[in-house]
GUDOSE-847943 format. One record per atom (N, C-alpha, C): residue number from 0; z, y, x; atom name. Coordinates in nm, 2 decimals. Layout:
% residues N
   n     up  north   east atom
 NUM      Z      Y      X   CA
...
***
This chain:
% residues 236
   n     up  north   east atom
   0   0.00  -0.12   0.09    N
   0   0.00   0.00   0.00   CA
   0   0.00   0.12   0.09    C
   1  -0.10   0.22   0.06    N
   1  -0.10   0.34   0.15   CA
   1  -0.02   0.45   0.08    C
   2  -0.02   0.56   0.15    N
   2   0.07   0.67   0.10   CA
   2   0.03   0.73  -0.04    C
   3  -0.10   0.70  -0.08    N
   3  -0.14   0.75  -0.21   CA
   3  -0.11   0.66  -0.32    C
   4  -0.05   0.54  -0.29    N
   4  -0.02   0.45  -0.39   CA
   4  -0.13   0.36  -0.42    C
   5  -0.23   0.35  -0.33    N
   5  -0.35   0.26  -0.35   CA
   5  -0.33   0.14  -0.26    C
   6  -0.35   0.02  -0.31    N
   6  -0.33  -0.10  -0.22   CA
   6  -0.43  -0.09  -0.10    C
   7  -0.39  -0.16   0.00    N
   7  -0.47  -0.16   0.13   CA
   7  -0.61  -0.20   0.10    C
   8  -0.63  -0.30   0.00    N
   8  -0.77  -0.33  -0.03   CA
   8  -0.81  -0.24  -0.15    C
   9  -0.94  -0.24  -0.18    N
   9  -0.99  -0.15  -0.29   CA
   9  -0.93  -0.20  -0.42    C
  10  -0.85  -0.13  -0.49    N
  10  -0.78  -0.17  -0.61   CA
  10  -0.89  -0.19  -0.72    C
  11  -0.87  -0.31  -0.79    N
  11  -0.97  -0.34  -0.89   CA
  11  -0.90  -0.32  -1.03    C
  12  -0.96  -0.23  -1.11    N
  12  -0.91  -0.19  -1.24   CA
  12  -0.99  -0.24  -1.35    C
  13  -0.93  -0.30  -1.45    N
  13  -0.99  -0.34  -1.57   CA
  13  -0.98  -0.23  -1.67    C
  14  -1.09  -0.17  -1.72    N
  14  -1.09  -0.06  -1.82   CA
  14  -1.14  -0.11  -1.95    C
  15  -1.06  -0.10  -2.06    N
  15  -1.10  -0.16  -2.19   CA
  15  -1.10  -0.04  -2.29    C
  16  -1.22  -0.01  -2.34    N
  16  -1.23   0.10  -2.44   CA
  16  -1.36   0.08  -2.52    C
  17  -1.35   0.09  -2.65    N
  17  -1.46   0.07  -2.73   CA
  17  -1.56   0.18  -2.74    C
  18  -1.52   0.30  -2.69    N
  18  -1.60   0.42  -2.70   CA
  18  -1.69   0.42  -2.57    C
  19  -1.82   0.39  -2.59    N
  19  -1.91   0.38  -2.48   CA
  19  -1.91   0.50  -2.39    C
  20  -1.91   0.62  -2.45    N
  20  -1.92   0.74  -2.37   CA
  20  -1.79   0.76  -2.28    C
  21  -1.68   0.74  -2.34    N
  21  -1.55   0.75  -2.27   CA
  21  -1.54   0.65  -2.16    C
  22  -1.58   0.53  -2.20    N
  22  -1.58   0.41  -2.10   CA
  22  -1.66   0.44  -1.98    C
  23  -1.78   0.49  -2.00    N
  23  -1.87   0.52  -1.89   CA
  23  -1.82   0.63  -1.80    C
  24  -1.77   0.74  -1.87    N
  24  -1.72   0.85  -1.79   CA
  24  -1.60   0.81  -1.71    C
  25  -1.51   0.74  -1.77    N
  25  -1.39   0.70  -1.69   CA
  25  -1.42   0.60  -1.58    C
  26  -1.51   0.51  -1.60    N
  26  -1.55   0.41  -1.50   CA
  26  -1.61   0.49  -1.38    C
  27  -1.70   0.58  -1.41    N
  27  -1.76   0.66  -1.30   CA
  27  -1.65   0.74  -1.22    C
  28  -1.56   0.80  -1.30    N
  28  -1.46   0.89  -1.24   CA
  28  -1.37   0.80  -1.14    C
  29  -1.32   0.69  -1.19    N
  29  -1.24   0.60  -1.11   CA
  29  -1.31   0.55  -0.99    C
  30  -1.44   0.51  -1.00    N
  30  -1.51   0.46  -0.89   CA
  30  -1.53   0.57  -0.79    C
  31  -1.56   0.69  -0.83    N
  31  -1.57   0.80  -0.74   CA
  31  -1.44   0.83  -0.66    C
  32  -1.33   0.79  -0.72    N
  32  -1.20   0.81  -0.66   CA
  32  -1.14   0.68  -0.59    C
  33  -1.23   0.59  -0.56    N
  33  -1.20   0.48  -0.47   CA
  33  -1.15   0.35  -0.54    C
  34  -1.16   0.34  -0.67    N
  34  -1.12   0.22  -0.74   CA
  34  -1.24   0.14  -0.79    C
  35  -1.24   0.01  -0.76    N
  35  -1.34  -0.08  -0.81   CA
  35  -1.30  -0.09  -0.96    C
  36  -1.40  -0.06  -1.05    N
  36  -1.36  -0.06  -1.19   CA
  36  -1.46  -0.14  -1.27    C
  37  -1.41  -0.24  -1.34    N
  37  -1.49  -0.32  -1.43   CA
  37  -1.45  -0.29  -1.58    C
  38  -1.55  -0.26  -1.66    N
  38  -1.53  -0.21  -1.79   CA
  38  -1.56  -0.31  -1.90    C
  39  -1.48  -0.31  -2.00    N
  39  -1.50  -0.40  -2.12   CA
  39  -1.50  -0.32  -2.25    C
  40  -1.58  -0.36  -2.35    N
  40  -1.59  -0.28  -2.47   CA
  40  -1.49  -0.32  -2.58    C
  41  -1.43  -0.44  -2.56    N
  41  -1.33  -0.48  -2.66   CA
  41  -1.24  -0.59  -2.60    C
  42  -1.14  -0.64  -2.68    N
  42  -1.05  -0.74  -2.63   CA
  42  -1.12  -0.87  -2.59    C
  43  -1.22  -0.91  -2.67    N
  43  -1.29  -1.04  -2.65   CA
  43  -1.37  -1.03  -2.51    C
  44  -1.43  -0.92  -2.49    N
  44  -1.50  -0.89  -2.37   CA
  44  -1.41  -0.89  -2.25    C
  45  -1.29  -0.83  -2.27    N
  45  -1.19  -0.83  -2.16   CA
  45  -1.14  -0.97  -2.13    C
  46  -1.12  -1.05  -2.23    N
  46  -1.08  -1.19  -2.21   CA
  46  -1.17  -1.27  -2.12    C
  47  -1.30  -1.25  -2.15    N
  47  -1.40  -1.32  -2.06   CA
  47  -1.40  -1.27  -1.92    C
  48  -1.38  -1.14  -1.90    N
  48  -1.37  -1.09  -1.76   CA
  48  -1.24  -1.14  -1.69    C
  49  -1.13  -1.14  -1.77    N
  49  -1.00  -1.19  -1.71   CA
  49  -1.01  -1.34  -1.67    C
  50  -1.09  -1.41  -1.74    N
  50  -1.10  -1.55  -1.71   CA
  50  -1.17  -1.58  -1.58    C
  51  -1.25  -1.48  -1.53    N
  51  -1.32  -1.51  -1.41   CA
  51  -1.29  -1.41  -1.29    C
  52  -1.21  -1.31  -1.32    N
  52  -1.18  -1.21  -1.21   CA
  52  -1.03  -1.18  -1.20    C
  53  -0.99  -1.13  -1.08    N
  53  -0.86  -1.09  -1.06   CA
  53  -0.86  -0.94  -1.06    C
  54  -0.75  -0.88  -1.12    N
  54  -0.74  -0.73  -1.13   CA
  54  -0.61  -0.69  -1.08    C
  55  -0.60  -0.56  -1.02    N
  55  -0.47  -0.51  -0.98   CA
  55  -0.41  -0.43  -1.09    C
  56  -0.48  -0.39  -1.19    N
  56  -0.43  -0.31  -1.30   CA
  56  -0.52  -0.31  -1.42    C
  57  -0.47  -0.29  -1.54    N
  57  -0.55  -0.27  -1.66   CA
  57  -0.52  -0.14  -1.73    C
  58  -0.63  -0.08  -1.78    N
  58  -0.62   0.04  -1.86   CA
  58  -0.67   0.01  -2.00    C
  59  -0.59   0.00  -2.10    N
  59  -0.63  -0.05  -2.23   CA
  59  -0.62   0.06  -2.34    C
  60  -0.73   0.08  -2.41    N
  60  -0.73   0.17  -2.53   CA
  60  -0.66   0.09  -2.64    C
  61  -0.58   0.16  -2.72    N
  61  -0.51   0.10  -2.83   CA
  61  -0.60   0.07  -2.95    C
  62  -0.67   0.17  -3.00    N
  62  -0.75   0.15  -3.12   CA
  62  -0.89   0.10  -3.09    C
  63  -0.91  -0.03  -3.11    N
  63  -1.04  -0.10  -3.09   CA
  63  -1.07  -0.19  -3.20    C
  64  -1.20  -0.22  -3.23    N
  64  -1.23  -0.32  -3.33   CA
  64  -1.18  -0.46  -3.29    C
  65  -1.15  -0.54  -3.38    N
  65  -1.09  -0.67  -3.35   CA
  65  -0.95  -0.66  -3.30    C
  66  -0.90  -0.73  -3.21    N
  66  -0.77  -0.72  -3.16   CA
  66  -0.75  -0.59  -3.09    C
  67  -0.64  -0.52  -3.12    N
  67  -0.61  -0.39  -3.06   CA
  67  -0.55  -0.40  -2.92    C
  68  -0.53  -0.29  -2.86    N
  68  -0.48  -0.29  -2.72   CA
  68  -0.34  -0.35  -2.71    C
  69  -0.25  -0.33  -2.82    N
  69  -0.12  -0.39  -2.81   CA
  69  -0.13  -0.54  -2.80    C
  70  -0.22  -0.60  -2.88    N
  70  -0.23  -0.74  -2.89   CA
  70  -0.28  -0.79  -2.75    C
  71  -0.38  -0.72  -2.70    N
  71  -0.43  -0.76  -2.56   CA
  71  -0.33  -0.75  -2.46    C
  72  -0.25  -0.64  -2.46    N
  72  -0.15  -0.61  -2.36   CA
  72  -0.05  -0.73  -2.36    C
  73   0.00  -0.77  -2.48    N
  73   0.10  -0.87  -2.49   CA
  73   0.04  -1.00  -2.44    C
  74  -0.08  -1.03  -2.47    N
  74  -0.15  -1.15  -2.42   CA
  74  -0.16  -1.15  -2.27    C
  75  -0.20  -1.04  -2.21    N
  75  -0.21  -1.03  -2.06   CA
  75  -0.08  -1.05  -2.00    C
  76   0.03  -1.00  -2.06    N
  76   0.16  -1.00  -2.00   CA
  76   0.22  -1.14  -2.00    C
  77   0.16  -1.23  -2.09    N
  77   0.21  -1.37  -2.09   CA
  77   0.18  -1.44  -1.97    C
  78   0.07  -1.41  -1.90    N
  78   0.02  -1.48  -1.78   CA
  78   0.00  -1.40  -1.65    C
  79   0.01  -1.27  -1.67    N
  79  -0.02  -1.19  -1.55   CA
  79   0.09  -1.08  -1.54    C
  80   0.12  -1.04  -1.41    N
  80   0.22  -0.94  -1.38   CA
  80   0.16  -0.81  -1.34    C
  81   0.03  -0.79  -1.36    N
  81  -0.04  -0.67  -1.31   CA
  81   0.01  -0.55  -1.40    C
  82   0.01  -0.43  -1.35    N
  82   0.05  -0.31  -1.43   CA
  82  -0.05  -0.28  -1.54    C
  83   0.00  -0.23  -1.65    N
  83  -0.09  -0.20  -1.77   CA
  83  -0.06  -0.06  -1.81    C
  84  -0.16   0.02  -1.83    N
  84  -0.15   0.16  -1.88   CA
  84  -0.22   0.16  -2.02    C
  85  -0.16   0.21  -2.12    N
  85  -0.22   0.22  -2.25   CA
  85  -0.27   0.36  -2.28    C
  86  -0.39   0.36  -2.34    N
  86  -0.45   0.49  -2.39   CA
  86  -0.46   0.49  -2.54    C
  87  -0.43   0.60  -2.60    N
  87  -0.45   0.60  -2.75   CA
  87  -0.46   0.75  -2.79    C
  88  -0.52   0.76  -2.91    N
  88  -0.52   0.89  -2.97   CA
  88  -0.39   0.93  -3.04    C
  89  -0.31   0.83  -3.06    N
  89  -0.18   0.85  -3.12   CA
  89  -0.07   0.88  -3.02    C
  90   0.01   0.98  -3.04    N
  90   0.12   1.01  -2.94   CA
  90   0.25   1.00  -3.00    C
  91   0.27   0.93  -3.12    N
  91   0.39   0.92  -3.18   CA
  91   0.49   0.83  -3.10    C
  92   0.62   0.86  -3.11    N
  92   0.72   0.78  -3.04   CA
  92   0.71   0.63  -3.07    C
  93   0.68   0.60  -3.20    N
  93   0.68   0.46  -3.25   CA
  93   0.57   0.39  -3.17    C
  94   0.45   0.45  -3.15    N
  94   0.34   0.39  -3.08   CA
  94   0.37   0.37  -2.93    C
  95   0.44   0.46  -2.88    N
  95   0.48   0.45  -2.73   CA
  95   0.57   0.33  -2.72    C
  96   0.67   0.32  -2.81    N
  96   0.76   0.21  -2.81   CA
  96   0.69   0.07  -2.83    C
  97   0.60   0.07  -2.92    N
  97   0.52  -0.05  -2.95   CA
  97   0.45  -0.09  -2.82    C
  98   0.39   0.00  -2.75    N
  98   0.31  -0.03  -2.63   CA
  98   0.41  -0.08  -2.52    C
  99   0.52  -0.02  -2.50    N
  99   0.62  -0.06  -2.40   CA
  99   0.67  -0.20  -2.43    C
 100   0.70  -0.22  -2.56    N
 100   0.75  -0.35  -2.60   CA
 100   0.65  -0.46  -2.58    C
 101   0.52  -0.43  -2.59    N
 101   0.41  -0.52  -2.56   CA
 101   0.40  -0.56  -2.41    C
 102   0.46  -0.48  -2.33    N
 102   0.46  -0.50  -2.19   CA
 102   0.39  -0.40  -2.10    C
 103   0.35  -0.28  -2.17    N
 103   0.28  -0.18  -2.09   CA
 103   0.38  -0.11  -2.00    C
 104   0.33  -0.06  -1.88    N
 104   0.41   0.01  -1.78   CA
 104   0.41   0.16  -1.81    C
 105   0.31   0.21  -1.88    N
 105   0.30   0.36  -1.90   CA
 105   0.21   0.38  -2.02    C
 106   0.20   0.50  -2.07    N
 106   0.14   0.53  -2.20   CA
 106   0.08   0.67  -2.19    C
 107  -0.05   0.69  -2.21    N
 107  -0.11   0.82  -2.20   CA
 107  -0.19   0.85  -2.33    C
 108  -0.14   0.95  -2.41    N
 108  -0.21   0.98  -2.53   CA
 108  -0.34   1.06  -2.50    C
 109  -0.44   1.04  -2.59    N
 109  -0.57   1.11  -2.58   CA
 109  -0.56   1.24  -2.67    C
 110  -0.63   1.35  -2.63    N
 110  -0.71   1.36  -2.51   CA
 110  -0.62   1.39  -2.39    C
 111  -0.68   1.35  -2.27    N
 111  -0.61   1.37  -2.15   CA
 111  -0.71   1.42  -2.04    C
 112  -0.66   1.48  -1.94    N
 112  -0.74   1.52  -1.83   CA
 112  -0.76   1.40  -1.73    C
 113  -0.88   1.37  -1.69    N
 113  -0.90   1.25  -1.60   CA
 113  -0.81   1.26  -1.48    C
 114  -0.78   1.38  -1.43    N
 114  -0.69   1.38  -1.31   CA
 114  -0.55   1.34  -1.34    C
 115  -0.50   1.36  -1.47    N
 115  -0.37   1.31  -1.51   CA
 115  -0.37   1.15  -1.51    C
 116  -0.48   1.10  -1.56    N
 116  -0.50   0.95  -1.56   CA
 116  -0.49   0.90  -1.42    C
 117  -0.56   0.97  -1.33    N
 117  -0.56   0.92  -1.18   CA
 117  -0.42   0.93  -1.12    C
 118  -0.34   1.03  -1.16    N
 118  -0.20   1.05  -1.11   CA
 118  -0.11   0.94  -1.16    C
 119  -0.13   0.91  -1.29    N
 119  -0.05   0.80  -1.35   CA
 119  -0.08   0.66  -1.29    C
 120  -0.22   0.64  -1.27    N
 120  -0.26   0.52  -1.21   CA
 120  -0.20   0.50  -1.07    C
 121  -0.21   0.60  -0.99    N
 121  -0.15   0.60  -0.85   CA
 121   0.00   0.57  -0.85    C
 122   0.07   0.64  -0.95    N
 122   0.21   0.62  -0.96   CA
 122   0.25   0.48  -1.00    C
 123   0.18   0.42  -1.09    N
 123   0.20   0.29  -1.14   CA
 123   0.18   0.19  -1.02    C
 124   0.07   0.20  -0.95    N
 124   0.04   0.11  -0.84   CA
 124   0.14   0.13  -0.73    C
 125   0.19   0.25  -0.71    N
 125   0.29   0.27  -0.60   CA
 125   0.42   0.19  -0.63    C
 126   0.45   0.19  -0.76    N
 126   0.57   0.12  -0.80   CA
 126   0.55  -0.03  -0.81    C
 127   0.43  -0.08  -0.82    N
 127   0.40  -0.22  -0.84   CA
 127   0.43  -0.30  -0.71    C
 128   0.49  -0.42  -0.72    N
 128   0.51  -0.50  -0.60   CA
 128   0.38  -0.54  -0.54    C
 129   0.38  -0.55  -0.41    N
 129   0.26  -0.59  -0.33   CA
 129   0.23  -0.73  -0.37    C
 130   0.10  -0.75  -0.39    N
 130   0.05  -0.88  -0.42   CA
 130   0.05  -0.98  -0.31    C
 131   0.05  -0.93  -0.18    N
 131   0.06  -1.01  -0.06   CA
 131  -0.02  -1.14  -0.07    C
 132  -0.13  -1.14   0.00    N
 132  -0.21  -1.27   0.01   CA
 132  -0.29  -1.29  -0.11    C
 133  -0.32  -1.19  -0.19    N
 133  -0.40  -1.21  -0.31   CA
 133  -0.54  -1.25  -0.27    C
 134  -0.60  -1.34  -0.35    N
 134  -0.73  -1.39  -0.33   CA
 134  -0.84  -1.28  -0.34    C
 135  -0.95  -1.28  -0.27    N
 135  -1.05  -1.19  -0.28   CA
 135  -1.11  -1.19  -0.42    C
 136  -1.16  -1.08  -0.47    N
 136  -1.21  -1.07  -0.60   CA
 136  -1.35  -1.13  -0.59    C
 137  -1.38  -1.24  -0.68    N
 137  -1.50  -1.31  -0.66   CA
 137  -1.57  -1.34  -0.79    C
 138  -1.70  -1.33  -0.80    N
 138  -1.78  -1.37  -0.91   CA
 138  -1.85  -1.50  -0.87    C
 139  -1.85  -1.60  -0.96    N
 139  -1.92  -1.73  -0.93   CA
 139  -2.05  -1.74  -1.02    C
 140  -2.16  -1.77  -0.95    N
 140  -2.29  -1.78  -1.01   CA
 140  -2.34  -1.92  -0.97    C
 141  -2.29  -2.02  -1.04    N
 141  -2.33  -2.16  -1.00   CA
 141  -2.28  -2.19  -0.86    C
 142  -2.37  -2.22  -0.77    N
 142  -2.32  -2.26  -0.63   CA
 142  -2.30  -2.13  -0.55    C
 143  -2.34  -2.01  -0.60    N
 143  -2.33  -1.89  -0.53   CA
 143  -2.20  -1.82  -0.57    C
 144  -2.14  -1.75  -0.47    N
 144  -2.02  -1.66  -0.51   CA
 144  -2.05  -1.53  -0.45    C
 145  -2.00  -1.43  -0.52    N
 145  -2.01  -1.29  -0.48   CA
 145  -1.88  -1.23  -0.46    C
 146  -1.85  -1.18  -0.34    N
 146  -1.72  -1.12  -0.31   CA
 146  -1.73  -0.97  -0.34    C
 147  -1.66  -0.92  -0.44    N
 147  -1.67  -0.79  -0.49   CA
 147  -1.62  -0.69  -0.39    C
 148  -1.51  -0.73  -0.32    N
 148  -1.44  -0.63  -0.22   CA
 148  -1.54  -0.61  -0.11    C
 149  -1.60  -0.71  -0.05    N
 149  -1.69  -0.70   0.06   CA
 149  -1.83  -0.68   0.03    C
 150  -1.87  -0.70  -0.09    N
 150  -2.01  -0.69  -0.13   CA
 150  -2.10  -0.79  -0.06    C
 151  -2.04  -0.91  -0.05    N
 151  -2.11  -1.02   0.02   CA
 151  -2.14  -1.14  -0.07    C
 152  -2.26  -1.20  -0.05    N
 152  -2.30  -1.31  -0.13   CA
 152  -2.30  -1.44  -0.04    C
 153  -2.24  -1.55  -0.09    N
 153  -2.22  -1.67  -0.02   CA
 153  -2.27  -1.79  -0.09    C
 154  -2.32  -1.89  -0.02    N
 154  -2.35  -2.02  -0.07   CA
 154  -2.27  -2.12   0.02    C
 155  -2.16  -2.17  -0.03    N
 155  -2.07  -2.25   0.06   CA
 155  -2.02  -2.16   0.17    C
 156  -2.04  -2.21   0.30    N
 156  -2.00  -2.13   0.42   CA
 156  -2.12  -2.05   0.47    C
 157  -2.23  -2.05   0.40    N
 157  -2.35  -1.97   0.45   CA
 157  -2.35  -1.83   0.38    C
 158  -2.35  -1.72   0.45    N
 158  -2.37  -1.59   0.39   CA
 158  -2.52  -1.57   0.36    C
 159  -2.55  -1.52   0.24    N
 159  -2.68  -1.49   0.21   CA
 159  -2.71  -1.34   0.23    C
 160  -2.80  -1.31   0.32    N
 160  -2.83  -1.17   0.36   CA
 160  -2.88  -1.09   0.25    C
 161  -2.82  -0.97   0.22    N
 161  -2.87  -0.88   0.12   CA
 161  -2.92  -0.75   0.19    C
 162  -3.04  -0.70   0.14    N
 162  -3.08  -0.57   0.19   CA
 162  -2.99  -0.46   0.14    C
 163  -3.01  -0.34   0.19    N
 163  -2.93  -0.23   0.14   CA
 163  -2.95  -0.21  -0.01    C
 164  -3.08  -0.22  -0.05    N
 164  -3.10  -0.20  -0.19   CA
 164  -3.04  -0.31  -0.28    C
 165  -3.05  -0.43  -0.23    N
 165  -2.99  -0.55  -0.31   CA
 165  -2.84  -0.53  -0.32    C
 166  -2.78  -0.48  -0.21    N
 166  -2.64  -0.46  -0.21   CA
 166  -2.59  -0.36  -0.32    C
 167  -2.67  -0.25  -0.33    N
 167  -2.64  -0.15  -0.44   CA
 167  -2.66  -0.21  -0.57    C
 168  -2.77  -0.29  -0.59    N
 168  -2.79  -0.35  -0.72   CA
 168  -2.68  -0.45  -0.76    C
 169  -2.63  -0.53  -0.66    N
 169  -2.53  -0.63  -0.69   CA
 169  -2.40  -0.56  -0.72    C
 170  -2.36  -0.45  -0.65    N
 170  -2.24  -0.38  -0.67   CA
 170  -2.24  -0.32  -0.81    C
 171  -2.36  -0.26  -0.85    N
 171  -2.37  -0.20  -0.98   CA
 171  -2.36  -0.30  -1.09    C
 172  -2.43  -0.41  -1.08    N
 172  -2.43  -0.51  -1.19   CA
 172  -2.30  -0.58  -1.20    C
 173  -2.24  -0.60  -1.08    N
 173  -2.11  -0.68  -1.08   CA
 173  -1.99  -0.59  -1.13    C
 174  -2.01  -0.46  -1.14    N
 174  -1.90  -0.37  -1.19   CA
 174  -1.89  -0.39  -1.34    C
 175  -1.99  -0.44  -1.41    N
 175  -1.98  -0.46  -1.55   CA
 175  -2.05  -0.59  -1.59    C
 176  -1.99  -0.71  -1.54    N
 176  -2.05  -0.84  -1.57   CA
 176  -2.06  -0.86  -1.72    C
 177  -2.16  -0.94  -1.76    N
 177  -2.19  -0.97  -1.91   CA
 177  -2.21  -0.84  -1.99    C
 178  -2.25  -0.73  -1.92    N
 178  -2.29  -0.61  -2.00   CA
 178  -2.41  -0.55  -1.93    C
 179  -2.51  -0.52  -2.02    N
 179  -2.64  -0.47  -1.96   CA
 179  -2.62  -0.34  -1.89    C
 180  -2.70  -0.32  -1.78    N
 180  -2.71  -0.19  -1.72   CA
 180  -2.86  -0.15  -1.73    C
 181  -2.88  -0.03  -1.78    N
 181  -3.01   0.02  -1.80   CA
 181  -3.09   0.04  -1.68    C
 182  -3.22   0.02  -1.69    N
 182  -3.31   0.04  -1.57   CA
 182  -3.29   0.19  -1.52    C
 183  -3.27   0.28  -1.61    N
 183  -3.25   0.42  -1.57   CA
 183  -3.13   0.44  -1.49    C
 184  -3.02   0.37  -1.52    N
 184  -2.90   0.38  -1.44   CA
 184  -2.92   0.32  -1.30    C
 185  -2.99   0.21  -1.30    N
 185  -3.02   0.14  -1.17   CA
 185  -3.11   0.23  -1.08    C
 186  -3.21   0.30  -1.15    N
 186  -3.29   0.39  -1.07   CA
 186  -3.21   0.50  -1.01    C
 187  -3.11   0.55  -1.09    N
 187  -3.02   0.66  -1.04   CA
 187  -2.93   0.61  -0.92    C
 188  -2.88   0.49  -0.94    N
 188  -2.80   0.43  -0.83   CA
 188  -2.87   0.41  -0.70    C
 189  -3.00   0.38  -0.71    N
 189  -3.09   0.36  -0.60   CA
 189  -3.14   0.49  -0.54    C
 190  -3.10   0.61  -0.60    N
 190  -3.14   0.74  -0.56   CA
 190  -3.29   0.76  -0.58    C
 191  -3.35   0.71  -0.68    N
 191  -3.49   0.72  -0.71   CA
 191  -3.52   0.81  -0.83    C
 192  -3.43   0.89  -0.87    N
 192  -3.45   0.98  -0.99   CA
 192  -3.57   1.06  -0.96    C
 193  -3.65   1.08  -1.07    N
 193  -3.76   1.17  -1.05   CA
 193  -3.89   1.10  -1.00    C
 194  -3.88   0.98  -0.96    N
 194  -3.99   0.90  -0.91   CA
 194  -4.05   0.83  -1.03    C
 195  -4.18   0.85  -1.05    N
 195  -4.25   0.79  -1.16   CA
 195  -4.25   0.64  -1.15    C
 196  -4.25   0.59  -1.03    N
 196  -4.25   0.44  -1.01   CA
 196  -4.11   0.38  -1.00    C
 197  -4.00   0.46  -1.03    N
 197  -3.86   0.42  -1.01   CA
 197  -3.83   0.29  -1.08    C
 198  -3.86   0.28  -1.21    N
 198  -3.83   0.16  -1.29   CA
 198  -3.91   0.04  -1.24    C
 199  -4.03   0.06  -1.20    N
 199  -4.11  -0.05  -1.15   CA
 199  -4.05  -0.10  -1.02    C
 200  -4.00  -0.01  -0.94    N
 200  -3.94  -0.05  -0.81   CA
 200  -3.81  -0.13  -0.84    C
 201  -3.74  -0.09  -0.94    N
 201  -3.62  -0.17  -0.97   CA
 201  -3.66  -0.31  -1.02    C
 202  -3.76  -0.32  -1.10    N
 202  -3.81  -0.45  -1.14   CA
 202  -3.84  -0.54  -1.02    C
 203  -3.91  -0.48  -0.93    N
 203  -3.95  -0.56  -0.81   CA
 203  -3.83  -0.61  -0.73    C
 204  -3.73  -0.52  -0.72    N
 204  -3.61  -0.55  -0.64   CA
 204  -3.52  -0.66  -0.72    C
 205  -3.52  -0.65  -0.85    N
 205  -3.45  -0.75  -0.93   CA
 205  -3.52  -0.89  -0.91    C
 206  -3.65  -0.89  -0.91    N
 206  -3.73  -1.02  -0.88   CA
 206  -3.69  -1.08  -0.75    C
 207  -3.68  -0.99  -0.65    N
 207  -3.64  -1.04  -0.51   CA
 207  -3.50  -1.09  -0.51    C
 208  -3.41  -1.02  -0.58    N
 208  -3.27  -1.06  -0.58   CA
 208  -3.25  -1.19  -0.66    C
 209  -3.33  -1.22  -0.76    N
 209  -3.32  -1.34  -0.83   CA
 209  -3.36  -1.46  -0.75    C
 210  -3.44  -1.44  -0.65    N
 210  -3.48  -1.55  -0.56   CA
 210  -3.36  -1.60  -0.48    C
 211  -3.26  -1.51  -0.46    N
 211  -3.14  -1.54  -0.38   CA
 211  -3.03  -1.59  -0.47    C
 212  -3.04  -1.57  -0.60    N
 212  -2.93  -1.61  -0.69   CA
 212  -2.96  -1.73  -0.77    C
 213  -3.09  -1.75  -0.81    N
 213  -3.12  -1.85  -0.91   CA
 213  -3.18  -1.97  -0.86    C
 214  -3.15  -2.08  -0.92    N
 214  -3.22  -2.21  -0.89   CA
 214  -3.37  -2.20  -0.93    C
 215  -3.39  -2.14  -1.05    N
 215  -3.53  -2.12  -1.10   CA
 215  -3.54  -1.97  -1.13    C
 216  -3.59  -1.89  -1.04    N
 216  -3.60  -1.74  -1.06   CA
 216  -3.69  -1.71  -1.18    C
 217  -3.78  -1.80  -1.22    N
 217  -3.87  -1.76  -1.34   CA
 217  -3.79  -1.79  -1.47    C
 218  -3.68  -1.86  -1.46    N
 218  -3.59  -1.88  -1.58   CA
 218  -3.45  -1.84  -1.54    C
 219  -3.42  -1.72  -1.52    N
 219  -3.29  -1.67  -1.47   CA
 219  -3.18  -1.71  -1.56    C
 220  -3.07  -1.76  -1.50    N
 220  -2.95  -1.79  -1.57   CA
 220  -2.84  -1.68  -1.55    C
 221  -2.84  -1.63  -1.42    N
 221  -2.73  -1.54  -1.39   CA
 221  -2.77  -1.39  -1.38    C
 222  -2.89  -1.36  -1.35    N
 222  -2.94  -1.22  -1.35   CA
 222  -3.04  -1.21  -1.46    C
 223  -2.99  -1.17  -1.58    N
 223  -3.07  -1.18  -1.70   CA
 223  -3.14  -1.05  -1.74    C
 224  -3.25  -1.06  -1.80    N
 224  -3.31  -0.94  -1.86   CA
 224  -3.26  -0.93  -2.00    C
 225  -3.22  -0.81  -2.04    N
 225  -3.17  -0.78  -2.18   CA
 225  -3.28  -0.69  -2.24    C
 226  -3.35  -0.75  -2.33    N
 226  -3.47  -0.68  -2.39   CA
 226  -3.43  -0.55  -2.45    C
 227  -3.50  -0.45  -2.41    N
 227  -3.47  -0.31  -2.47   CA
 227  -3.36  -0.24  -2.41    C
 228  -3.28  -0.31  -2.31    N
 228  -3.17  -0.24  -2.25   CA
 228  -3.18  -0.24  -2.10    C
 229  -3.19  -0.35  -2.03    N
 229  -3.20  -0.35  -1.89   CA
 229  -3.17  -0.48  -1.83    C
 230  -3.08  -0.49  -1.74    N
 230  -3.04  -0.61  -1.67   CA
 230  -2.89  -0.64  -1.68    C
 231  -2.86  -0.77  -1.67    N
 231  -2.72  -0.80  -1.69   CA
 231  -2.68  -0.92  -1.59    C
 232  -2.57  -0.91  -1.52    N
 232  -2.52  -1.02  -1.44   CA
 232  -2.43  -1.10  -1.53    C
 233  -2.46  -1.23  -1.53    N
 233  -2.38  -1.32  -1.62   CA
 233  -2.32  -1.43  -1.54    C
 234  -2.21  -1.41  -1.47    N
 234  -2.14  -1.51  -1.39   CA
 234  -2.08  -1.62  -1.48    C
 235  -2.04  -1.73  -1.41    N
 235  -1.97  -1.84  -1.48   CA
 235  -1.84  -1.79  -1.54    C
***
């Protein structure tokens, strides 16, 4: 743990919010401030992510379709000791108590300033016990595994070399597994905004990346095309 309250490795935050705009803005803000951030749109999506990934902290919106944040918080607390921060539009004392009783470490009512969220997050992580010897954050794609902390792709003991462009694509897609990333967003991540051929270049790079990930690149299982939306990484 460093002086800012951030673990020695890049802290991995699970962000769960059904508002796509808020979810996107917070994810970008946290990633700009040094936190690896994986976003989920609801409790069911979060459960799928939790089944395959390790997190240092969760930020949960309370009001969501399906199971609300209180239910998800209590469920996480049954099996994990990671810190949990609740977000809600309600600031009543009763809701704060409900969140804390469900196992939350802190509670931040909406609307809030992103900088306040960052300060709360740092304070919670500073108080959290060190995980010491935690396993690397890893996505599994059949025989392939992707180390999110290091941005490395492995097949058994053999590292699969990624180009700089492929590295950016993998980091971007792995940040929101099982959720489509638009071609426009990928163009932006690759720094090709304004280029007429930007989306075509992304398509070419995706094809090359599939050759490294898939048993049959022509019928992709793990790097999928989502018609009308973009591309999605679908780990086991």
